[in-house]
C-alpha positions as CSV (number, residue, x, y, z in Angstrom):
1,X,-62.2,102.7,39.5
2,X,-62.3,100.0,36.8
3,X,-63.0,96.4,37.8
4,X,-66.5,95.4,39.0
5,X,-65.4,93.4,42.1
6,X,-63.0,96.1,43.2
7,X,-65.7,98.8,42.7
8,X,-68.0,96.9,45.0
9,X,-65.3,96.4,47.6
10,X,-64.4,100.0,47.7
11,X,-68.1,101.1,47.7
12,X,-68.5,99.2,51.0
13,X,-66.1,101.7,52.6
14,X,-68.7,104.4,51.7
15,X,-66.4,107.0,50.1
16,X,-68.2,110.3,49.3
17,X,-67.1,110.1,45.7
18,X,-65.9,107.4,43.4
19,X,-64.2,108.3,40.1
20,X,-64.6,106.7,36.7
21,X,-62.2,107.9,34.0
22,X,-63.7,108.3,30.5
23,X,-60.4,109.1,28.6
24,X,-59.1,106.4,26.3
25,X,-55.5,107.5,26.6
26,X,-55.1,106.2,30.1
27,X,-54.9,102.6,31.4
28,X,-57.6,103.6,33.9
29,X,-60.2,104.3,31.2
30,X,-63.6,102.9,32.2
31,X,-65.6,101.2,29.5
32,X,-67.4,98.3,31.3
33,X,-70.8,97.7,32.9
34,X,-71.3,99.6,36.1
35,X,-72.2,97.5,39.1
36,X,-74.9,98.6,41.5
37,X,-73.4,100.7,44.3
38,X,-75.0,102.6,47.2
39,X,-76.7,105.9,46.0
40,X,-74.8,107.8,48.8
41,X,-71.6,107.2,46.8
42,X,-71.4,109.9,44.2
43,X,-70.3,108.4,40.9
44,X,-68.0,110.9,39.3
45,X,-67.1,111.0,35.7
46,X,-63.6,112.2,34.8
47,X,-63.3,113.8,31.4
48,X,-60.5,115.4,29.4
49,X,-61.6,117.9,26.7
50,X,-64.7,115.9,26.0
51,X,-67.6,117.2,24.0
52,X,-70.7,118.2,25.9
53,X,-72.9,115.6,24.1
54,X,-70.4,112.9,25.0
55,X,-70.5,113.9,28.6
56,X,-74.3,114.0,28.7
57,X,-74.4,110.4,27.2
58,X,-72.1,109.2,30.0
59,X,-74.2,110.9,32.6
60,X,-77.3,109.1,31.4
61,X,-75.6,105.7,30.9
62,X,-73.9,105.6,34.3
63,X,-76.1,107.9,36.4
64,X,-73.2,110.2,37.2
65,X,-73.6,112.6,40.1
66,X,-70.5,114.6,39.7
67,X,-68.1,115.6,36.8
68,X,-64.4,116.3,37.0
69,X,-63.0,118.2,34.1
70,X,-59.3,117.5,33.7
71,X,-58.5,119.1,30.4
72,X,-58.3,122.7,28.9
73,X,-62.1,123.4,29.3
74,X,-62.8,127.1,29.1
75,X,-65.0,129.1,31.5
76,X,-67.5,129.4,28.7
77,X,-67.6,125.6,28.2
78,X,-68.0,125.1,32.0
79,X,-70.8,127.8,32.1
80,X,-72.7,126.0,29.3
81,X,-72.4,122.7,31.1
82,X,-73.3,124.2,34.4
83,X,-76.6,125.4,33.0
84,X,-77.4,121.9,31.7
85,X,-76.5,120.3,35.1
86,X,-78.1,122.7,37.4
87,X,-81.6,121.2,37.2
88,X,-80.4,117.6,37.8
89,X,-78.1,118.7,40.6
90,X,-74.9,117.2,39.2
91,X,-71.7,118.7,40.7
92,X,-69.1,120.2,38.5
93,X,-65.4,120.1,39.5
94,X,-62.7,121.9,37.5
95,X,-59.2,120.6,37.7
96,X,-56.1,122.8,37.7
97,X,-52.5,121.4,37.5
98,X,-50.2,123.1,39.9
99,X,-46.5,123.9,39.1
100,X,-44.2,126.4,40.7
101,X,-45.4,129.1,38.2
102,X,-49.1,128.6,38.9
103,X,-51.1,131.8,39.2
104,X,-54.4,131.8,41.1
105,X,-55.7,134.4,38.7
106,X,-56.3,131.5,36.4
107,X,-59.2,130.2,38.5
108,X,-61.1,133.5,38.8
109,X,-63.2,133.2,35.6
110,X,-64.4,129.7,36.7
111,X,-65.6,130.6,40.2
112,X,-69.2,131.4,39.1
113,X,-69.6,128.3,36.8
114,X,-68.3,125.4,38.8
115,X,-69.1,123.9,42.3
116,X,-65.5,123.0,43.2
117,X,-61.9,123.3,42.1
118,X,-59.5,120.4,42.2
119,X,-55.7,121.0,42.5
120,X,-53.4,118.3,41.1
121,X,-49.7,118.0,40.3
122,X,-48.6,119.3,37.0
123,X,-47.0,116.4,35.1
124,X,-46.7,114.6,31.8
125,X,-50.1,112.9,32.3
126,X,-53.6,114.3,32.8
127,X,-53.6,113.2,36.5
128,X,-52.3,110.0,38.1
129,X,-48.7,111.2,38.1
130,X,-48.1,109.9,41.6
131,X,-46.3,113.0,42.8
132,X,-47.1,115.7,45.3
133,X,-46.9,119.4,44.4
134,X,-45.8,122.1,46.8
135,X,-48.8,122.6,49.1
136,X,-47.3,125.9,50.4
137,X,-48.7,127.5,47.2
138,X,-52.2,126.7,48.5
139,X,-51.7,128.7,51.7
140,X,-52.1,131.8,49.5
141,X,-55.4,130.5,48.1
142,X,-57.5,133.6,47.6
143,X,-61.0,132.1,47.0
144,X,-63.9,131.0,49.1
145,X,-64.7,128.2,46.6
146,X,-64.2,124.8,48.2
147,X,-61.5,122.6,46.6
148,X,-60.4,119.0,46.4
149,X,-56.7,118.3,47.1
150,X,-55.1,115.8,44.8
151,X,-51.7,114.7,43.4
152,X,-49.8,111.7,44.8
153,X,-51.5,111.6,48.2
154,X,-50.7,108.5,50.2
155,X,-51.0,107.5,53.8
156,X,-47.7,109.3,54.5
157,X,-49.3,112.6,53.5
158,X,-52.2,112.5,56.0
159,X,-50.5,114.5,58.7
160,X,-49.6,117.2,56.2
161,X,-53.2,117.3,55.0
162,X,-54.4,117.9,58.5
163,X,-51.8,120.6,58.9
164,X,-53.2,122.3,55.8
165,X,-56.7,122.0,57.2
166,X,-55.6,123.7,60.4
167,X,-54.0,126.5,58.3
168,X,-57.3,127.3,56.7
169,X,-59.2,126.8,60.0
170,X,-57.0,129.5,61.6
171,X,-57.8,131.8,58.7
172,X,-61.5,131.4,59.2
173,X,-61.8,129.3,56.0
174,X,-62.5,126.0,57.7
175,X,-64.5,124.4,54.9
176,X,-62.4,125.5,51.9
177,X,-60.3,122.3,51.8
178,X,-63.4,120.2,51.0
179,X,-62.0,116.8,50.2
180,X,-58.9,114.8,49.1
181,X,-58.8,112.9,45.9
182,X,-56.6,109.7,46.1
183,X,-55.6,107.4,43.3
184,X,-52.2,106.0,42.4
185,X,-50.8,105.6,46.0
186,X,-53.7,103.4,46.8
187,X,-53.5,101.1,43.7
188,X,-52.0,97.7,43.1
189,X,-52.1,98.5,39.4
190,X,-53.9,101.2,37.4
191,X,-57.6,101.2,38.2
192,X,-57.3,98.5,40.9
193,X,-57.5,99.9,44.4
194,X,-55.9,98.4,47.5
195,X,-58.8,98.1,49.9
196,X,-56.5,97.5,52.9
197,X,-54.8,100.8,52.4
198,X,-58.1,102.6,51.8
199,X,-59.3,101.3,55.2
200,X,-56.5,103.2,56.8
201,X,-57.5,106.5,55.2
202,X,-59.1,108.8,57.6
203,X,-58.7,112.6,57.6
204,X,-62.0,113.9,58.8
205,X,-62.2,116.1,61.9
């Protein structure tokens, strides 16, 4: 999210999370005043290889309730941040970019120090590539840690999302696909969401 009026429009739809990107190498970079939105909507700061002090400053300035780490943050970095966030109950989400050669062994060291994983498409950008990765890879997901599904998700992918939910339900891991993260397929331009499309988005159940 980027523009105040658009933020307020989307907030009226009561999403569980709303993302604000703090990374100056993207056109979605957020550097404005934050409008007042309902407290039930978790303002989520998206960071790429940021320093802990810079992250903490953004938390205080914008009253962030969740963090999404989209860079090469180490398990040790996440562990240090986790300790600082625990008392204030801010959720920590670690992003992994998925290509055909992805190995789930890469997530093991993070399991104890983050609240959620997020799986996105491996591409030239740090997110917002607008393409879907091969979700068949996720059917071998070995962890009990809930994850966000991201990467080029549009309205045309909703039936496939539900099929993936059913796959995990059949394996007794009903809650492991915790949420979907949508972005570029619901934009009129970078950072400006199409509210009409978002109103059609419904995958609960």
